[in-house]
LOTORFI-665348 format. One record per residue: residue in three letters; x, y, z of N, C-alpha, C, CB in turn. Coordinates in steps of 0.001 Angstrom, whole numbers, plus 524288, in hexadecimal, padded with zeros to 5 digits. Glycine has a CB too. Layout:
BEGIN
ALAXYZXYZXYZXYZ ...
REM end
This chain:
BEGIN
UNK821F599B9ACA8F181D2899BA1CA64381C3A9A0CBCA3CB818E299A40CA9C4 UNK81A879A0BDC9EDE819A29A599C9BE6813D09A6CCC9BC481BD79A526C963A UNK8124D9AB7FC9D5B80CD99AD13C9D5080C5C9B1DFC99DB80ACC9AE2ECA2F0 UNK808E19B1A6C95CA808059B611C9264804A59BA00C9543805789B45FC8D30 UNK8060E9BF28C94BF8032C9C331C9716803DF9C828C943A8049C9C3C8C9C84 UNK800469CBEFC94FA800AA9D0FEC92A18043B9D480C961F7FB179D36DC91E7 UNK806D99D814C93C8809E89DBDAC96BD806319E026C989080E869DE25C9360 UNK805749E066C9DB9801AB9E3F7C9FF68047D9E8DDCA2397FE6E9E121CA448 UNK809789E81CCA3B980C5C9EC68CA6178123B9EB22CA5E980A7E9ED62CABD7 UNK815469EE72CA86481AED9EDCDCA81E81CEC9E8FACAB3881D8D9F2BDCAA2B UNK819C89E6AECAE6B81BBB9E227CB18381E119DDB5CAE78817779E005CB4A1 UNK81BDA9DC92CA9EE81E2F9D88CCA6BE823E69D97DCA57981B359D806CA1DC UNK825339DE7ACA47282A859E011CA34682E029DFF3CA82582A849E582CA0E5 UNK82BDB9E22CCAC6982EE69E2C3CB13C8304D9DD69CB38182BD19E602CB54D UNK82CDE9D979CB2C482DF49D43FCB494832F09D20ACB21E8295C9D0B9CB368 UNK834569D416CAD78838CC9D22FCAA8783D469D64BCAAA7837239D0EECA4CB UNK83CBE9DA09CAE34840FA9DDCECAED7841349E1F8CAAB7845F79DB11CAEED UNK83CB89E2C4CA7E883CCB9E6B5CA3AB839BF9EB8FCA56D83A639E46CC9E77 UNK83C6F9EFC4CA56A839BD9F4D5CA697838A79F799CA16283D389F880CAA5C UNK833AC9F797C9FB9832589F9B4C9A9E833629FF99C9A4582CA59F894C9966 UNK8340BA0216C9EA383564A07C2C9E5083AABA08B0C9B9483592A0A2ECA3E4 UNK83DCAA04B0C9B39842D4A050AC98D9842EEA03DCC92E68465CA0171C9B9C UNK83E24A034AC90CD83DAAA01DBC8B1A83A92A05FAC884483AF59FC61C8A5A UNK83C1DA06D4C835A8394AA0A69C7FE98348BA07DDC7D9283CCEA0C5FC7B9D UNK8346DA02BFC7D2C8302FA0000C7A6A82EEC9FAEBC7D6D831C99FEC2C7485 UNK829E99FA2CC7E848280B9F555C80D0823B29F391C7D62826409F5FBC869F UNK8239E9EE6DC7BE181F959EC8DC786981C599E82EC7AEA822009EAABC735D UNK817579E833C79BD813999E435C7BA1810B49E1E1C774480FC79E673C7F7E UNK80F639DCD0C77E980BB89DA87C7433806729DA4AC76FA80D929D4EDC7241 UNK803E59DE9AC77107FF159DF49C79C57FC589E417C776A800029DFE0C7FC2 UNK7F74B9E44EC78047F4829E8FEC75C77F26D9EC80C7A177EFDD9E746C722F UNK7F12B9EA52C7EA17EECF9ED89C82BA7F0D69ECEFC88337E9629EC86C82DA UNK7F2529E833C89AF7F3479E6F8C8F097F75C9EA73C919C7F4DE9E17EC8F6F UNK7FB2F9EBF4C8EC07FF9E9EF09C90BD7FE5C9F4BCC91D1804039EECBC8CF0 UNK7FA679F6CCC8F4E7F9959FC77C8F247F8DC9FF0FC944D7F5139FDA2C8BF6 UNK7F5F29FCF0C97F57F4F99FF89C9D217F9F7A00CAC9FE77F19D9FC13CA0AE UNK7FDA79FD28C9FAE802949FDE1CA27B806A2A0117C9F78804D99F8A6CA3C6 UNK80695A009BC9A7080AB6A02C2C973180999A0807C947E80BF89FEEEC9334 UNK80488A0937C937E80340A0E4BC914E80554A12FCC94967FD62A0EB2C90C1 UNK804B2A12D0C99BE806C2A1725C9CDD80CB1A17FDC9C968054BA164ECA25B UNK80F97A1410C9B698155FA148AC9B3E8179EA1474C95F4817D3A1059C9E3E UNK8146EA135FC91F481677A132AC8C70816A5A186FC89FE8131BA0F9BC8905 UNK81AC3A1975C872A81B00A1E5FC83E581709A1DE5C7F77820C2A1F55C818B UNK816A3A1928C7D4D81328A1824C78E1811CFA1254C78C8815B9A19E0C739B UNK80D1CA10EDC771F80BC4A0BACC762E80A78A0B30C705D80736A09EFC79B6 UNK80D10A07DAC6DBA80C5BA06F4C6807809B2A019CC67A5811E2A071DC64CB UNK8050EA0191C655C8021C9FCE6C64A0802D59FB04C5F1F7FC6B9FDC3C65DB UNK8043F9F5E9C5EAB804D79F37BC597A800949EF7EC58B980A4B9F0E3C58D7 UNK7FEC99EF16C54127FABB9EB48C52AB7FD529E737C4EE47F5BB9EE25C4FFB UNK7FEB19E2C1C50FE801689DECEC4DE37FD7F9DC07C4A6F804519DADBC516A UNK7FF399DA28C45EA7FB949D78EC42527F9CB9D256C44AA7FE2F9D6AAC3CDF UNK7F55E9D073C42E87F37F9CB54C44877EE1C9CB94C46ED7F73C9C8E9C4855 UNK7EC729C74AC49487E7139C6ECC4B5D7E60C9CA7CC4FE27E5EF9C17DC4D04 UNK7EA2D9CC75C52797E9179CFD4C571F7E9619D5B4C55BB7ED169CE98C5B9C UNK7E9989D6E5C509C7E9B49DC7EC4F187E4D99DF55C50BD7EA619DD11C493F UNK7E5309E439C51B07E0F19E7B1C52D27DE9D9EA58C4E037E2B99EBAAC5688 UNK7E12C9E967C49897DF549EB9CC44B57DC009E7A5C419F7E3F49ED76C4173 UNK7D6BF9E79BC42B37D39F9E38AC406A7D2BB9E460C3A977CE849E331C4331 UNK7D45F9E8C1C388E7D3D29E9DDC32F07D7749E699C2FA87D4D39EF92C31DA UNK7DB509E413C32007DEF79E0CFC2ECE7DC9E9DB7DC2D947E4409E00BC31B2 UNK7D88F9DA05C304D7D6269D4C8C2F467D2439D50EC2AAB7D33E9D2B9C3450 UNK7D2599D112C27AB7CECF9D0EFC23067C9919CE32C24727D1909CDF4C1E47 UNK7C61A9D147C266C7C1129CF51C27DF7BDBD9CE48C23147BE659D314C2B7B UNK7BBC19C98BC22B67B9089C816C1DA57B2FF9C792C1E757BB519C2A6C1B6D UNK7B12A9C652C23167AB9D9C545C23AE7A9219C8B5C27D87AAC29BF96C2500 UNK7AA8A9CD9FC27DA7A84A9D134C2BAE7A3F59D45CC29727AC5B9D4C1C2DCF UNK79FC69D513C2C5879BB69D879C2AE979D219DDD3C2CCA7968A9D6AEC2D0B UNK79D5E9E19BC291579EC69E6EFC2AA479A079EA65C2B5B7A25F9E957C26A4 UNK79A3F9EE71C2E9179E899EFC9C31DF79F189EBF3C368979DD79F555C33CA UNK7A3B39EBE0C38637A4E99E856C3CDF7A7569EB57C41707A8B39E3E7C3B22 UNK7A4C19EAFCC45B57A6D79EDA1C4A707AB299EA34C4CB57A2619EEA4C4EAC UNK7AF829EC52C4E5E7B10F9F1D6C4E587B44E9F351C49987B4169F317C5339 UNK7B5489EFC6C46177B8DF9F0D8C419E7B70F9F5A0C3E707B9359EBF4C3DF2 UNK7B21C9F618C3D6C7B02B9FA3FC3A1E7ADB89FEEFC3CEE7AC559F80BC3690 UNK7AE7A9FF6DC41FA7ABE2A0371C44EB7AF7BA0740C47AF7A87CA0104C48B9 UNK7B45EA06F7C46967B81CA0ABEC48FD7BBB8A0D08C451F7BB49A0832C4D35 UNK7BD28A11C5C46027C138A145BC42D27C649A1173C43C37C1CDA1A5FC4436 UNK7C946A1081C3FEA7CE42A0DDAC40827D22BA1193C427B7D016A0B74C3B78 UNK7D500A0FF0C46A77D978A1324C48937DE31A11A8C45857DA7CA125FC4E8F UNK7E244A14C7C45E07E723A137DC42F07E8EDA0DF4C445F7EBA3A1793C442D UNK7EAE1A0B65C40767ECB4A05EAC413D7F152A0609C45097EE5DA033BC3BD1 UNK7F16DA0250C48A37F5E0A0205C4C267FAD1A0027C49657F4A29FE73C50A9 UNK7FF51A0119C4B49804159FF66C48DD803F09F96BC48F88090FA01B1C4BB8 UNK805CD9F716C44BD805E49F151C449780B759EF59C450D8035F9EF3BC3F7E UNK80C259EBBDC4877811359E93DC4938812B89E60EC44AD811379E5F2C4DF1 UNK8177A9E690C42C4819689E37DC3EAA81BEE9DE8EC40F481D359E69EC3B5D UNK81A2B9DA19C3ED781C329D4FEC40C28206F9D2F9C3D20817B69D0E1C4131 
REM end
């Protein structure tokens, strides 16, 4: 039986005999769940924002019937755009 779950720590890998300490790169399809366990052991975490409905860059959507200003879109300074994954 297959059960979908988030990667919360190294146990998912260890259950399959994979020691991530032996790898230069480990990738997750997750935005937050992995951070508590992996930030302390990662040299770097690179966050990608893939295109589509789950993007965090709301400026890419063509809003047509919004009354401006709209919180939070118009109330914060924009930070640099995250790297976008090429599909």
